[in-house]
C-alpha positions as CSV (number, residue, x, y, z in Angstrom):
1,X,-87.5,83.0,-81.7
2,X,-91.1,82.0,-79.8
3,X,-90.0,83.6,-76.8
4,X,-88.7,87.0,-78.2
5,X,-92.0,87.0,-80.2
6,X,-94.1,86.6,-76.9
7,X,-91.6,89.0,-75.1
8,X,-92.2,91.9,-78.3
9,X,-95.9,91.4,-77.9
10,X,-96.1,91.6,-74.0
11,X,-94.3,95.1,-74.1
12,X,-96.7,96.2,-76.8
13,X,-99.5,94.9,-74.5
14,X,-98.3,96.2,-70.9
15,X,-96.3,99.2,-72.1
16,X,-98.2,101.1,-75.0
17,X,-101.9,98.9,-74.1
18,X,-101.9,97.5,-77.7
19,X,-104.6,94.8,-78.0
20,X,-103.0,91.3,-77.5
21,X,-104.7,89.6,-80.3
22,X,-103.8,92.6,-82.6
23,X,-100.1,92.8,-82.0
24,X,-99.0,89.2,-82.2
25,X,-100.8,88.5,-85.6
26,X,-99.0,91.7,-86.9
27,X,-95.6,90.7,-85.3
28,X,-93.4,91.0,-88.6
29,X,-91.2,87.7,-87.1
30,X,-94.7,85.8,-86.8
31,X,-94.7,84.3,-90.6
32,X,-91.4,83.0,-89.8
33,X,-92.3,80.3,-87.1
34,X,-93.5,76.9,-87.2
35,X,-96.9,76.2,-86.0
36,X,-95.9,74.6,-83.3
37,X,-93.4,77.3,-82.4
38,X,-96.1,80.1,-83.0
39,X,-98.3,78.1,-80.7
40,X,-95.7,78.0,-77.7
41,X,-95.4,81.5,-78.1
42,X,-98.7,82.5,-78.4
43,X,-99.3,79.8,-75.1
44,X,-96.8,81.7,-73.2
45,X,-98.2,85.1,-74.0
46,X,-101.6,84.0,-72.7
47,X,-100.3,82.0,-70.0
48,X,-98.4,85.0,-68.7
49,X,-101.4,87.6,-69.1
50,X,-103.6,85.5,-67.7
51,X,-101.7,85.0,-64.1
52,X,-100.0,88.3,-64.4
53,X,-100.8,89.4,-60.6
54,X,-99.7,86.1,-59.7
55,X,-96.7,86.4,-61.5
56,X,-95.8,90.1,-60.3
57,X,-97.0,89.0,-56.8
58,X,-93.7,86.4,-56.7
59,X,-91.8,88.5,-58.8
60,X,-92.0,91.2,-56.0
61,X,-91.2,89.0,-53.7
62,X,-87.8,88.6,-54.4
63,X,-87.1,92.0,-55.5
64,X,-86.3,95.1,-53.3
65,X,-87.5,96.9,-55.2
66,X,-89.1,97.2,-59.5
67,X,-86.8,98.1,-62.4
68,X,-87.5,101.8,-63.7
69,X,-87.4,103.0,-66.7
70,X,-86.0,101.1,-69.6
71,X,-84.8,98.8,-67.0
72,X,-89.1,97.9,-66.5
73,X,-88.6,95.9,-69.6
74,X,-87.0,93.3,-68.1
75,X,-89.7,92.7,-65.6
76,X,-91.9,91.1,-69.0
77,X,-88.5,88.7,-69.4
78,X,-89.0,87.5,-65.4
79,X,-92.7,87.2,-66.5
80,X,-92.1,85.2,-69.0
81,X,-89.9,82.8,-67.3
82,X,-92.2,82.8,-64.2
83,X,-95.1,81.3,-66.5
84,X,-92.9,79.3,-68.0
85,X,-91.7,77.6,-65.3
86,X,-94.4,78.2,-62.5
87,X,-97.3,77.3,-64.9
88,X,-96.3,75.8,-68.2
89,X,-93.7,73.5,-66.8
90,X,-91.0,74.1,-69.2
91,X,-87.6,72.5,-67.8
92,X,-85.6,75.1,-66.1
93,X,-82.6,74.9,-68.3
94,X,-84.8,75.5,-71.3
95,X,-86.3,79.0,-69.4
96,X,-82.9,80.1,-69.3
97,X,-81.5,79.4,-72.6
98,X,-84.3,80.4,-74.1
99,X,-84.3,83.9,-71.8
100,X,-80.5,84.4,-72.8
101,X,-80.2,83.4,-76.3
102,X,-83.5,86.5,-76.7
103,X,-81.3,88.5,-74.3
104,X,-78.5,88.7,-77.0
105,X,-80.9,89.8,-80.1
């Protein structure tokens, strides 16, 4: 769930131009997280936003063209995955498992 919250907030921040702190602190499932999970979610979100330009460059190098319309939200899944792999050093199996379980919800 921490990755799902980070994804939801990232979509709010990038898609609806909502302030990150406001979107994070008002997420309806935030109170269900343990302090450790809440810290991970916040760190993931902050890392993704801090390095968004570089992350987008890496993603663009791998895509022929960017998704459009509703499919654009898949970019946020990719951004979170790259942030975990490249900057947070989360093992690949954890990143894939987390992305897959969040996608299923």
